[in-house]
Each structure stands twice: as structure tokens, then as C-alpha cells.
C-alpha positions in Angstrom: -9.3 -34.8 -21.6 -12.3 -35.2 -19.4 -10.1 -36.3 -16.6 -8.1 -33.0 -16.8 -11.3 -30.9 -17.0 -12.7 -32.6 -13.8 -9.4 -32.3 -12.1 -9.2 -28.6 -12.8 -12.7 -28.3 -11.4 -11.5 -30.1 -8.2 -8.6 -27.7 -7.9 -10.9 -24.7 -8.4 -13.4 -26.0 -5.8 -10.5 -26.7 -3.4 -9.2 -23.1 -3.9 -12.7 -21.8 -3.3 -12.9 -23.8 -0.1 -9.5 -22.6 1.1 -10.4 -19.0 0.5 -13.7 -19.3 2.2 -12.1 -21.1 5.2 -9.6 -18.4 5.6 -12.3 -15.8 5.6 -14.2 -17.7 8.3 -11.0 -18.2 10.4 -10.4 -14.4 10.4 -13.9 -13.3 11.1 -12.7 -11.8 14.4 -9.4 -10.4 13.1 -9.3 -6.6 13.5 -8.7 -4.8 10.2 -8.9 -8.1 8.1 -10.2 -7.8 4.6 -12.1 -10.8 3.1 -10.8 -12.4 -0.1 -12.8 -13.7 -3.1 -11.6 -16.5 -5.4 -12.1 -15.5 -9.0 -12.1 -18.1 -11.8 -11.9 -18.1 -15.6 -12.6 -20.8 -18.1 -9.8 -22.4 -20.1 -10.4 -22.6 -23.9 -7.6 -23.6 -26.1 -8.1 -23.8 -30.0 -6.0 -23.3 -33.0 -6.9 -21.1 -36.0 -7.7 -24.3 -38.1 -9.7 -26.0 -35.4 -13.4 -26.4 -35.6 -14.5 -23.6 -33.2 -18.1 -24.5 -33.2 -17.5 -28.0 -31.9 -14.6 -27.2 -29.5 -15.1 -28.1 -25.8 -13.5 -26.1 -23.0 -10.5 -27.4 -21.2 -11.7 -26.7 -17.7 -11.4 -23.9 -15.1 -8.5 -21.8 -13.8 -8.0 -19.6 -10.7 -7.3 -16.2 -12.1 -7.1 -14.2 -8.8 -7.6 -14.3 -5.1 -8.9 -10.7 -4.8 -9.2 -9.0 -1.5 -12.3 -6.9 -0.9 -11.5 -3.6 0.8 -15.1 -2.7 1.9 -15.6 -0.9 5.2 -15.7 -3.1 8.3 -18.0 -2.2 11.2 -16.6 0.1 14.0 -16.4 -1.2 17.5 -15.7 1.2 20.3 -13.3 0.4 23.1 -11.8 2.1 26.3 -8.3 2.3 25.0 -7.5 5.8 23.6 -4.8 4.4 21.3 -7.2 2.1 19.5 -7.8 3.6 16.1 -10.1 2.9 13.3 -10.4 4.4 9.8 -13.8 5.3 8.5 -13.3 5.6 4.7 -10.2 5.3 2.5 -6.6 5.0 3.7 -4.2 2.8 5.6 -1.9 3.4 8.7 1.7 3.4 7.8 4.1 1.4 10.1 7.8 0.6 10.2 9.6 -2.2 12.0 12.3 0.2 13.6 12.6 3.9 14.3 15.1 4.5 11.5 13.7 2.0 9.0 12.1 3.1 5.6 10.5 -0.3 5.1 7.0 0.9 5.1 4.0 -1.5 5.7 0.3 -0.6 5.6 -2.5 -1.8 7.8 -6.1 -1.1 8.8 -5.6 -2.8 12.2 -5.5 0.0 14.7 -4.6 -2.0 17.9 -1.9 0.3 19.1 -0.2 0.8 22.5 3.0 2.3 24.0 6.3 0.4 24.2 8.9 0.8 26.8 10.3 3.9 25.0 6.8 5.6 24.8 6.5 5.0 21.1 3.1 4.1 19.7 3.4 0.5 18.3 1.2 -2.4 17.3 1.2 -5.9 18.6 4.2 -6.8 16.4 6.2 -3.9 17.7 5.9 -1.9 14.4 5.9 1.9 14.9 3.0 4.0 13.9 4.0 6.9 11.6 2.9 10.5 11.9 3.5 13.9 10.3 5.4 16.5 12.4 3.2 19.4 13.5 3.6 23.1 14.3 2.7 24.5 17.8 -0.7 25.5 16.5 -1.4 21.9 15.4 -1.0 22.4 11.6 1.1 19.8 9.7 4.5 21.1 8.6 4.7 18.3 6.0 2.5 15.6 4.6 5.1 13.6 2.8 5.6 9.9 3.7 9.4 10.5 3.5 9.2 13.1 6.3 6.9 11.1 8.5 8.3 9.8 11.8 7.4 7.3 14.5 4.9 8.9 17.0 6.4 9.2 20.5 4.5 10.4 23.6 6.8 12.6 25.6 7.8 11.7 29.2 8.6 15.4 30.0 6.3 17.5 32.1 4.3 20.4 30.8 6.3 23.6 31.1 5.4 26.0 33.9 4.6 29.7 33.3 5.3 32.5 35.8 2.4 34.7 36.9 2.4 38.1 35.2 -1.1 39.4 36.0 -3.9 38.9 38.5 -7.4 39.9 37.6 -9.6 41.0 40.6 -13.3 41.6 40.9 -15.0 42.1 44.2 -17.3 44.2 46.4 -15.9 46.4 49.3 -18.5 47.0 52.0 -19.7 50.6 52.0 -20.6 50.4 55.7 -17.2 49.4 57.0 -15.6 51.7 59.6 -12.4 53.6 59.0 -9.5 51.9 60.8 -8.1 54.2 63.6 -4.4 55.1 63.0 -4.3 53.7 59.5 -2.4 53.3 57.4 0.6 54.0 59.6 -0.1 51.2 62.0 -0.8 48.5 59.4 0.4 45.1 60.4 -0.4 42.1 58.2 -0.4 39.9 61.3 -3.0 42.0 63.1 -6.6 41.9 61.6 -7.5 45.0 63.5 -5.2 47.1 61.3 -7.1 46.4 58.0 -10.7 45.8 56.9 -10.4 42.8 54.6 -8.0 40.6 52.8 -8.0 37.9 50.1 -5.4 35.6 48.6 -4.5 33.9 45.3 -1.9 31.3 44.5 0.8 32.6 42.0 3.6 30.8 40.3 7.3 31.7 39.7 9.3 30.8 36.6 10.0 27.3 37.8 6.4 26.5 38.5 6.7 26.8 42.3 3.6 28.2 44.0 3.4 31.2 46.3 0.6 32.8 48.2 -0.1 36.5 47.3 -2.3 38.3 49.7 -4.1 41.7 49.2 -5.1 43.9 52.1 -7.7 46.5 51.9 -8.0 49.5 54.3 -10.8 51.9 54.3 -10.0 55.7 54.4 -12.2 58.5 55.4 -14.6 59.8 52.6 -13.4 62.8 50.6 -15.9 65.6 50.0 -14.3 66.4 46.6 -14.8 67.4 44.1 -15.0 64.8 43.0 -16.5 63.1 46.1 -15.0 59.7 46.7 -14.8 56.8 49.1 -11.1 55.8 49.0 -9.6 52.4 49.9 -6.0 51.6 50.3 -4.5 48.4 48.9 -1.2 46.8 49.9 0.2 43.3 49.1 2.4 40.6 50.4 3.8 37.4 48.9 4.4 34.5 51.3 3.8 36.8 54.2 6.5 39.2 53.0 5.3 42.7 52.0 6.0 44.0 48.6 5.8 47.5 47.0 3.1 48.3 44.6 4.5 50.6 41.8 3.2 52.0 38.6 4.2 50.4 35.3 7.3 52.6 35.1 8.4 51.3 38.5 8.0 54.7 40.1 6.9 54.8 43.7 3.2 55.5 44.2 3.8 58.0 47.0 1.2 56.3 49.2 3.1 55.0 52.2 1.5 52.2 54.1 3.7 51.7 57.1 7.0 51.7 55.2 5.8 50.1 51.9 4.3 51.7 48.8 0.6 50.9 48.3 -2.2 51.9 45.9 -5.6 53.6 46.3 -9.0 52.7 44.8 -11.5 55.5 44.6 -15.3 54.9 44.5 -18.0 57.3 43.8 -21.0 57.9 46.3 -22.9 55.5 44.0 -20.4 52.7 44.5 -18.7 53.0 41.1 -15.0 52.5 40.8 -13.9 55.6 38.9 -10.1 56.1 39.5 -7.0 54.7 41.0 -3.6 55.8 42.1 -1.2 55.3 40.3 -3.6 56.3 37.5 -1.9 54.0 34.9 -2.3 51.0 37.1 0.1 49.2 39.4 2.1 46.1 39.8 4.5 44.6 42.4 8.1 45.6 42.4 10.5 42.9 41.5 9.9 40.0 44.1 13.5 39.6 44.6 15.7 36.7 45.9 14.4 37.2 49.5 10.9 35.9 48.4 11.9 33.7 45.5 14.6 31.6 47.2 14.5 28.6 44.8 16.6 30.1 42.0 13.7 31.3 39.9 13.6 34.6 38.1 13.8 37.1 40.9 12.9 40.1 38.6 9.3 38.7 38.4 6.6 41.4 38.7 2.9 40.8 38.9 0.4 43.3 37.5 -2.8 43.7 39.7 -5.6 44.6 37.3 -8.9 45.9 38.8 -10.3 46.5 35.3 -10.9 50.2 35.7 -13.5 51.6 33.4 -13.5 55.5 33.6 -16.6 55.7 31.4 -18.9 54.4 34.0 -20.0 51.3 36.0 -18.7 48.0 34.5 -19.5 44.5 35.8 -15.9 43.5 35.5 -14.5 46.2 38.0 -14.8 46.4 41.9 -17.8 48.0 43.6 -18.5 49.5 46.9 -22.0 48.7 47.8 -23.8 48.2 51.1 -23.2 44.5 51.0 -20.7 42.0 52.4 -17.1 41.7 51.3 -17.3 39.4 48.3 -14.6 38.4 45.7 -16.4 37.4 42.5 -13.2 36.8 40.4 -9.6 36.2 41.3 -7.7 34.8 38.3 -4.0 34.6 37.5 -2.2 33.6 34.3 0.6 31.4 35.7 0.9 27.7 35.4 2.5 25.1 37.6 4.5 22.1 36.3 2.1 19.9 34.4 2.1 16.0 34.5 0.8 14.1 31.4 -2.8 13.2 32.2 -4.1 11.9 28.8 -4.0 11.7 25.1 -6.7 12.8 22.6 -6.6 11.8 18.9 -9.1 13.8 16.7 -10.9 12.8 13.5 -8.1 14.6 11.6 -5.4 12.4 13.3 -4.0 15.1 15.5 -2.4 13.7 18.6 -2.8 16.0 21.6 -1.2 15.5 25.0 -3.1 17.1 28.0 -1.4 18.0 31.2 -2.5 18.4 34.8 -1.9 22.2 34.7 -4.6 22.6 32.1 -2.3 22.9 29.1 -2.3 20.8 26.0 0.3 20.3 23.3 0.0 18.9 19.8 2.5 16.0 19.3 2.0 14.6 15.8 -0.7 13.9 13.2 -1.3 10.3 12.3 -0.4 9.7 8.6 -2.8 8.0 6.2 -1.8 6.5 2.9 -3.9 5.9 -0.2 -3.3 3.7 -3.3 -4.7 3.9 -6.8 -5.5 0.1 -6.7 -5.8 -1.4 -3.2 -6.3 -4.9 -4.6 -2.8 -4.6 -6.1 -1.2 -4.5 -2.6 0.9 -7.5 -1.6 -0.2 -9.3 1.5 2.7 -9.9 4.0 0.8 -11.3 7.0 0.0 -9.7 10.4 -2.9 -7.8 8.6 -0.2 -5.8 6.8 0.2 -5.0 3.1 3.1 -3.7 1.1 3.2 -1.5 -2.0 3.6 -3.2 -5.4 3.7 -2.2 -9.1 0.0 -3.2 -9.4 -1.0 -1.0 -6.4 0.7 2.1 -7.5 2.8 4.4 -5.3 1.4 5.2 -1.9 0.2 8.9 -1.5 0.3 10.1 2.1 -2.1 12.7 3.4 -4.1 14.0 6.4 -7.2 12.3 7.7 -10.4 13.9 6.6 -8.7 15.8 3.7 -9.6 15.0 0.0 -10.4 11.2 -0.4 -8.8 10.3 2.9 -11.0 8.9 5.6 -11.4 10.0 9.2 -9.9 8.5 12.3 -12.0 7.2 15.2 -10.1 7.1 18.5 -11.0 4.5 21.1 -12.4 2.3 18.3 -11.4 -0.6 16.1 -12.4 -1.7 12.6 -13.8 -5.2 12.6 -13.2 -7.7 9.9 -15.5 -7.2 6.9 -16.3 -10.9 6.6 -20.0 -11.6 6.5 -20.2 -15.0 8.3 -23.6 -15.9 6.9 -22.4 -15.4 3.3 -19.2 -17.3 3.9 -21.1 -20.3 5.3 -23.4 -20.3 2.2 -20.2 -20.1 -0.1 -18.8 -22.9 1.9 -21.7 -25.2 1.1 -21.6 -24.1 -2.5 -17.8 -24.9 -2.8 -18.4 -28.3 -1.2 -21.1 -29.1 -3.7 -18.8 -28.0 -6.5 -16.1 -30.3 -5.2 -18.5 -33.2 -4.9 -19.8 -32.7 -8.5 -16.3 -32.7 -10.0 -15.5 -35.7 -7.9 -18.5 -37.4 -9.5 -17.2 -36.4 -12.9 -13.9 -38.1 -12.2 -15.8 -41.2 -11.0 -17.9 -41.4 -14.2 -14.7 -40.9 -16.3 -13.2 -43.8 -14.5 -16.2 -46.0 -15.1 -16.2 -45.2 -18.8 -12.6 -46.1 -19.0 -13.2 -49.3 -17.2 -16.0 -50.2 -19.5 -13.8 -49.5 -22.6 -10.9 -51.6 -21.2 -13.3 -54.6 -20.6 -14.5 -54.7 -24.2 -13.2 -57.8 -25.9 
């Protein structure tokens, strides 16, 4: 019997050595969770046996339990490196259409040749579909899908409005013969000009130029200092019309223009047309690339009839100065980067300044993490003991948060493992000594004559 007891002790010590050695071997494995060998004593006795004098029958390995404590976070320069702080696992599948889910804490992800986010084994990271505002449309694991970074460009947007703020010099002279002799190629026929880049429906850029011509002061009432405004796109003049597309009635050498009226104190108090103005349809003569030739551009001078406003033009005794010239169009955007937030939202940013939500990284929790089945490659699979996996968003409820450009290190404490290694070695030596003593006793008994 003592032979079997000592042998069970040897087996237990060897199992402890194996587990400790495996922990030490994976001390640098990203997302690895250390294991702990758990032992129980063996005690076999019948109801009629003398319980008070019964000796145990050795030791038995009851479980090799993984410890899912948090590993330390190490930051990297790769935007697709992900680490979970708190509870949860990433969900991955081997193929795009597969439902064979695996779960991992190792967040070493990258793009494959089809622009899907995958790990080193080629398994696809799963995410929840999202709405245009970034909210998740579903948080069910069954509706999750592999996350793909689009290769398409950011969509352009045609310019619909230009916002202008400036100062027109009060001391400028009235142009002789204006506005009948206006010629955009002759700077002597206008006082000042400024330009802004606008975009058509295809994202192609065009230069829109505004020309300002000072008129003679009007005694009133009300007294005013008027300035005429005319415009051109790509050096081709365009009519400025009111929002109903009616002509302004201010002829500037064959094209309709507008008028800005300033008070003697320099305040912009009225305009013609009174309701504001915009370009007439630009037409195919200017937009020659097949874009929307009905495009019109509102020119907003931010008129405030209640009084002076810092957002509207002024006419002071100062130099011509444009303080704001903004338009709402966008060119074609090229993908410039990815941003993954703590809630797992994957945002694509484009060179035209726009951003687009693509997906939300799915996290999965289990009632009993230690019940998960190890399948290698730092992956686990669901089992009866673990319970069914419940998917959710990072940062919600009991789910942890996601750190982008970071990795979760192994949770192995090398110092503790080395001490455990020494302890397991001593246990092995002690049980070996028990076998040796048992053998000597047997030899002694066999030599009795």
C-alpha cells in the first residue's frame, strides 16, 4: 500500500511540476492565463472498517484550474492591438461564414489581404453592426459579423453654402464707370476680391471668387455706404439671385449681382436681395465633369438687422481683411486611420475630415470562466461547465473596457512560479525517498530467514 501512496505522491508532484513549467514557458505569451494544480486526498473505507485507524490512500489531481486574473497592460504603436481591462473575451471565428466561435484575451490583431481584422492564426474578430450615429443595432452574438475595414473612399459632399466675414475699407475710392465697366481680369474695375475652394457633387474642386465694388454713399434716409458684390466660378461669371431664383435687378456688366449696405458707423444693416442671395445653377458650362449642374451656392454674410454683430461684415477705416471664409463641401476622402474607443467602437477617419463608424468590437462573458475548454492558441471554447456565452458592449454592465494600441500580458508571476517549482521539486524528492524506504523495508523482510 505504501508503494501506491508514494507513487501517487510522485504523480502529483510531477503534475505540479508540469503545470508550473507550462506557466513559466508562457510568461511572455499575450493573453495567457496561468494554471494551478489542485489536489485532493484519497481516502477509501467501508462502513464496517475501523475509521479511526484508517490510513489515507495517497493524493489525486482533482483539477488544473486556470486563473483569470487581470494581466498587466502594455502599450504599443499598433492601433489594432487590443487589451481588455476587466471581464470579457474577444470572439473570433476561423472563416467569414463560420459559427464556430472561439474566445480569447489575446488582442494581437492585424489586417489580412481582404482588409478583415484577424489574429496571428487568421481567425476573424467579431463585432456588432452599428448605425450611422455609432449606436449598436444588435448585441447578439448570432448577429455579430467579422469586422472589415472598407477600402472605399470617404464620400464627397457638394458645397451648398459659403460663410463670409470680412472688413471692407471705408476709405476706398469709388471706381469710375462702375459697375458697367466691370471686368474680372482688370483689377482697376473693382476694389477687392477674395476666393474660396468649393466642391461639386463628385468631390472635384473649383475656385469661387467674390469681387467687391464700392459705390457712392447714399444720403438716405437711411444713410448708407453701399458695396456691390459679384461672383465667378473658375473665372466664369455667375448670376447672384435671391432664394426664389428671381433676378436681383442689380446689373453688373451683364450679370446679376448683389448689394451690401453699411451704416455711417460701419454696421452691415441691409442687403439686396433682402432675403439673401445665392448663385444661379452653375450649369454644365462650369461643371464639365458630369457632376450635378443644378448646384447652387448660398453666400451668407450673416446679416443681423438688430445691430452690430461680430459674425457679419464691417466697413471700418481699416485694411481689407477676410476673417472667415468657410464652406460646407467635402472632397473625396482617403482612409487615414482607425480609432477604437473604450466602448469598442471602430471609427474610420478620412483625409477630408470625416469619420465613419464601422463596427463595435463584441465582448463575451461566461458565468464560470474556469469551465471554459482550452483549445490552444490562447483560445477557449464554451462548455457545459462554463455556461452559455453572453455577448455585450464594452463598458456596459459587467463587461470590461477596451484599450486600443495595448496588449494584456500574461498574468504569470515569475517569482511565485519559481518558488512553486522549488516546492514541487522537494515534494518529488520526498516521495522518491518514500519509495526508496519502502523498497529497503521490503528487502529487509525478504532477507529474513
